[in-house]
Each structure stands twice: as C-alpha cells, then as structure tokens.
C-alpha positions as CSV (number, residue, x, y, z in Angstrom):
1,M,33.2,26.2,-38.8
2,T,34.5,22.9,-37.8
3,P,38.1,22.6,-36.2
4,P,41.3,22.0,-38.5
5,A,42.8,18.3,-38.4
6,A,45.1,17.8,-35.6
7,G,48.4,17.7,-36.4
8,G,48.7,19.5,-39.5
9,R,47.4,16.6,-41.5
10,P,44.7,16.9,-44.2
11,W,41.0,16.9,-43.2
12,E,40.0,13.4,-43.7
13,V,36.6,12.8,-45.3
14,L,35.1,9.2,-45.1
15,F,32.6,9.6,-48.3
16,T,30.1,6.7,-48.9
17,G,27.5,6.6,-51.4
18,A,25.0,4.5,-54.0
19,R,26.5,2.4,-56.6
20,D,23.8,4.1,-58.6
21,C,23.9,7.8,-58.0
22,V,23.7,10.1,-60.7
23,D,23.2,13.5,-58.4
24,K,26.5,14.9,-59.5
25,A,25.4,18.2,-58.5
26,L,24.5,17.2,-55.0
27,L,27.8,15.6,-54.4
28,W,29.9,18.0,-55.6
29,R,28.4,20.9,-53.9
30,V,28.9,18.9,-50.6
31,L,32.2,18.6,-51.3
32,D,32.9,21.9,-52.4
33,E,31.5,23.4,-49.2
34,I,34.0,21.2,-47.3
35,H,36.9,22.0,-49.4
36,A,36.0,25.5,-48.9
37,E,36.3,24.9,-45.1
38,H,39.3,22.6,-45.5
39,P,41.5,23.4,-48.4
40,D,43.7,20.4,-47.3
41,M,41.7,17.5,-47.5
42,L,41.8,13.7,-48.5
43,V,38.5,12.0,-49.8
44,K,38.1,8.2,-48.8
45,H,35.7,6.3,-50.9
46,G,35.1,2.4,-51.9
47,A,36.1,2.9,-55.6
48,C,33.1,1.0,-56.7
49,Y,33.1,2.6,-60.0
50,P,31.0,1.9,-63.4
51,A,32.3,-0.6,-65.7
52,E,34.2,0.8,-68.8
53,D,32.3,0.7,-72.3
54,E,34.2,-0.6,-75.5
55,H,35.8,2.8,-75.7
56,G,37.1,2.9,-72.1
57,R,34.7,5.5,-71.1
58,R,32.5,5.2,-67.8
59,S,29.3,6.8,-67.2
60,E,28.9,9.0,-64.3
61,E,26.6,6.3,-62.2
62,S,28.4,6.1,-59.0
63,A,28.9,8.0,-56.3
64,D,32.6,6.9,-55.5
65,W,33.3,7.2,-59.4
66,L,31.5,11.1,-59.2
67,A,33.7,11.8,-55.9
68,H,36.8,10.6,-57.7
69,L,36.0,12.9,-60.6
70,W,35.7,15.9,-58.2
71,C,38.9,15.0,-56.6
72,L,40.5,15.1,-59.9
73,A,38.8,18.4,-61.1
74,R,39.9,19.9,-57.9
75,G,43.2,18.5,-57.4
76,V,42.4,17.1,-54.3
77,P,44.0,13.8,-53.3
78,D,41.8,10.6,-52.7
79,R,42.2,7.3,-51.1
80,E,40.7,4.2,-52.9
81,F,39.4,1.3,-50.9
82,P,38.4,-1.4,-53.4
83,A,36.2,-4.2,-52.4
84,N,38.0,-7.6,-53.0
85,W,34.8,-9.3,-54.5
86,G,36.5,-12.4,-55.7
87,R,38.2,-13.1,-52.4
88,Y,35.2,-12.1,-49.8
89,G,32.0,-12.6,-52.1
90,D,28.8,-10.9,-50.7
91,A,30.9,-9.8,-47.6
92,A,33.6,-7.7,-49.6
93,G,31.4,-4.4,-49.2
94,P,31.1,-4.4,-45.2
95,I,34.9,-5.6,-45.3
96,R,36.0,-2.6,-47.1
97,N,33.7,-0.3,-45.5
98,N,35.2,-1.6,-42.1
99,A,38.5,-0.9,-43.5
100,M,37.5,2.8,-44.4
101,I,36.3,3.6,-41.1
102,A,39.1,1.7,-39.1
103,S,41.6,3.9,-41.1
104,G,39.7,7.2,-39.3
105,A,38.1,10.2,-40.8
106,D,37.1,13.9,-39.7
107,E,33.8,13.5,-40.7
108,C,31.7,11.2,-43.0
109,V,29.4,12.3,-45.7
110,A,26.6,9.5,-46.9
111,F,24.8,9.7,-49.9
112,P,22.2,6.8,-49.4
113,H,19.4,5.9,-51.7
114,P,16.4,3.9,-49.8
115,W,17.5,0.7,-51.2
116,S,21.5,1.5,-50.2
117,R,22.0,-1.3,-47.6
118,G,25.8,-0.8,-47.9
119,T,25.9,3.3,-47.7
120,F,23.3,3.2,-44.5
121,G,25.6,0.4,-42.8
122,C,28.7,2.5,-43.4
123,A,27.3,5.4,-42.0
124,R,26.3,3.9,-38.8
125,R,29.4,2.2,-38.4
126,A,31.2,5.7,-38.9
127,E,28.9,7.2,-36.3
128,R,29.5,4.2,-34.0
129,A,33.0,4.7,-34.4
130,G,32.6,8.4,-33.1
131,I,32.8,9.9,-36.6
132,P,30.8,12.7,-37.3
133,T,28.3,11.7,-40.0
134,R,25.8,13.6,-42.1
135,R,23.4,12.1,-44.7
136,F,22.2,13.7,-47.8
137,T,19.3,12.4,-50.0
138,P,20.4,12.3,-53.7
139,T,18.1,12.4,-56.9
140,P,17.2,8.9,-57.5
141,P,18.4,7.4,-60.9
142,L,15.8,7.1,-63.5
143,R,16.5,3.0,-63.4
144,R,18.4,1.1,-60.8
145,R,21.5,-0.3,-62.3
146,T,22.5,-4.1,-62.1
147,W,25.4,-5.6,-60.4
148,S,27.1,-6.3,-63.7
149,A,27.1,-2.6,-64.7
150,Y,29.7,-2.0,-62.0
151,A,33.7,-3.0,-62.5
152,R,34.4,-5.6,-59.8
153,R,38.3,-5.6,-59.3
C-alpha cells in the first residue's frame, strides 16, 4: 500500500496515454485499483479528445477521453491540460506534458503504444522529476487514427 498524499490533499495521478487508445478495460481497471487505495484522488490528463461527430458524440478512441469518462462515472475530479496547438504547433504536446509534470503528482500511469512518442516522453520526464511512474501496454487499435480525428482546441 502506498502512503496517503501529504497534507490531506487528494492523491494526484498524472495520466498519459496514446491518443488512439481503445483499451477501456485496462485503463479503467488501473484507475479503479488506484481509486480503491486512494478514494480521494485527482486525475490530471492532457484532454486530447476525439472530435465530435455530427450528432455531438465522441468515439472511445483516446486514452485521455477514456480517463475523463472514468472520472465522470466514478465521481472523481479531473484536471484537464489541453495542448494549445494553434499557438505552439508541434511543440504544444510536449509543452502541455511539461505543465502537467510541473504541477506535481503522487504517481504517473502511462499507456503507450509502440509509436506513442509523446506518451513515452511524458513518462520519462515524470520519472526524471521524481514522480513514481508505471507503464501499461494497452491492446493496440485495429487501425491508427489520423490527426484530423482529434479535436484540437
């Protein structure tokens, strides 16, 4: 069992994962296990959500979206760190990930696919910042999504 967060604050989980992750069962199981140990928790994620369709619905093809849905289902607060693609271009993802890490966390959980440079980079930087980090291997999607399939805010 891990010690509780200091000062009575929530246990902060830095969540990073592949934007085309579809392994809801794995992500939710890991978050459920953390929640069982730390009922007062906060999930920090990059808010990289799939774009809405013409009916306002989103597919379940994004680790951040699956984490957000888990938070809604469990009544756990989440803090979004959306990348500012318009301002920073290709550097927006790493800038966002650095901001998540700088905000601090009690642990980091990472769900990379082999091609997930951003997820691997975020996990490495979290470790260098002294945040205990665990990596999980999600089932890969049947097809890789294109950048245009994701909402860029």
